[in-house]
C-alpha positions in Angstrom: 132.7 117.9 127.7 133.6 114.2 127.3 129.9 113.2 127.5 129.0 115.5 124.6 131.7 114.0 122.4 130.7 110.5 123.3 127.0 111.1 122.4 128.0 112.6 119.1 130.2 109.6 118.3 127.3 107.2 119.2 124.8 109.1 117.1 127.1 109.0 114.1 127.7 105.3 114.3 124.0 104.4 114.3 122.8 103.1 111.0 119.5 102.0 109.6 119.0 98.2 110.2 116.3 96.8 108.0 115.8 93.3 106.4 115.3 92.5 102.7 111.6 93.2 103.0 112.2 96.7 104.4 111.3 95.8 108.0 113.0 96.9 111.2 112.9 94.4 114.1 113.3 94.7 117.8 112.4 93.1 121.1 110.6 94.9 124.0 110.2 93.8 127.6 108.1 94.8 130.6 107.4 92.8 133.8 107.2 89.2 132.5 106.0 90.1 129.0 108.2 89.9 125.9 107.2 91.5 122.6 108.7 90.9 119.2 108.0 93.9 117.0 108.4 94.5 113.2 108.0 97.9 111.6 107.6 98.8 108.0 106.5 101.7 105.9 102.7 101.7 105.6 99.6 103.6 106.7 99.5 103.2 110.5 98.0 99.7 111.0 99.0 97.9 114.3 98.6 94.2 114.5 99.1 92.3 117.8 99.2 88.5 117.7 97.3 88.5 114.4 94.5 90.8 115.7 93.9 94.6 115.4 95.1 96.6 118.4 91.5 97.7 119.2 90.4 94.0 119.4 93.4 92.9 121.4 93.6 95.9 123.8 90.0 96.8 124.6 91.2 99.4 127.2 91.9 102.9 125.7 94.7 103.5 128.2 96.7 100.4 126.9 96.2 101.6 123.3 97.5 105.1 124.2 100.5 103.6 126.0 101.7 101.5 123.1 101.1 104.4 120.6 103.2 106.9 122.5 106.5 106.4 120.6 104.7 106.7 117.2 102.7 109.8 118.2 105.7 111.6 119.8 107.7 111.1 116.6 104.8 111.9 114.3 105.0 108.5 112.6 101.5 107.2 113.5 100.1 107.3 109.9 103.4 106.4 108.2 104.4 103.1 109.8 102.8 99.7 110.1 103.5 97.6 113.2 103.3 93.9 113.4 104.0 92.3 116.8 103.7 89.1 118.7 103.6 89.3 122.5 103.5 86.6 125.2 103.7 86.4 129.0 102.2 88.6 131.7 99.0 90.6 131.6 97.7 93.2 129.3 99.4 96.1 131.1 102.8 94.5 130.9 102.2 93.5 127.3 101.3 97.0 126.3 104.5 98.3 128.0 106.6 95.6 126.2 105.1 96.6 122.8 105.8 100.3 123.5 109.4 99.4 124.4 109.8 97.2 121.3 108.3 99.9 119.0 110.7 102.5 120.4 113.7 100.3 119.8 112.5 99.3 116.3 112.0 102.9 115.4 115.6 103.6 116.2 116.6 100.7 113.8 114.2 102.1 111.2 115.2 105.8 111.5 118.3 106.3 113.7 117.8 110.1 113.8 114.8 109.5 116.1 117.0 108.1 118.9 117.6 111.5 120.5 113.9 112.4 120.9 112.9 108.8 122.0 115.7 108.7 124.5 114.8 112.1 125.9 111.2 111.0 126.5 112.4 107.8 128.2 110.9 105.3 125.7 114.2 103.4 125.2 114.7 102.6 128.9 113.4 99.2 129.9 111.1 99.5 133.0 112.9 97.0 135.3 110.2 96.9 138.0 108.9 93.3 138.5 106.7 91.6 141.1 108.5 90.9 144.4 108.5 87.3 145.4 106.5 85.9 148.2 108.4 85.3 151.4 107.9 82.3 153.8 106.0 83.1 157.0 104.1 85.9 155.2 100.8 86.2 153.4 102.4 88.0 150.4 105.8 89.6 149.7 105.5 92.0 152.7 102.1 91.6 154.2 102.0 89.5 157.4 99.2 87.2 158.5 96.5 88.8 160.6 97.4 89.0 164.3 94.9 87.5 166.7 95.0 88.2 170.5 92.7 85.3 171.4 
């Protein structure tokens, strides 16, 4: 019962957070990648580090990943996305952009929070690479054993 009351209070306190140009901003993270994301009303253009998403992410799976929040909320053709991303590889960067888009969508349209939260887009994926240990080849793999 208390959880239901708390979630209703949280949803009521959310408000639209946009700047003077009508853009919503958020930061997304995944592995060692950090994405800064701006959303504004438009016609569905996505720009990553000054390049179109098709040029920056040649892999279709990465493009599908970062478009998930927009597709699930039916905003793919209504919102322009401009983002800068650094660190990590393409997979981590795509995940960071997805996280940033999700959080910026909540700032742009607070009523989308419930559906984005339910689908797990607002949760930061905290899995990172485990550090290498001394006396081992990698984090857990030992050196090859030799009898002779």
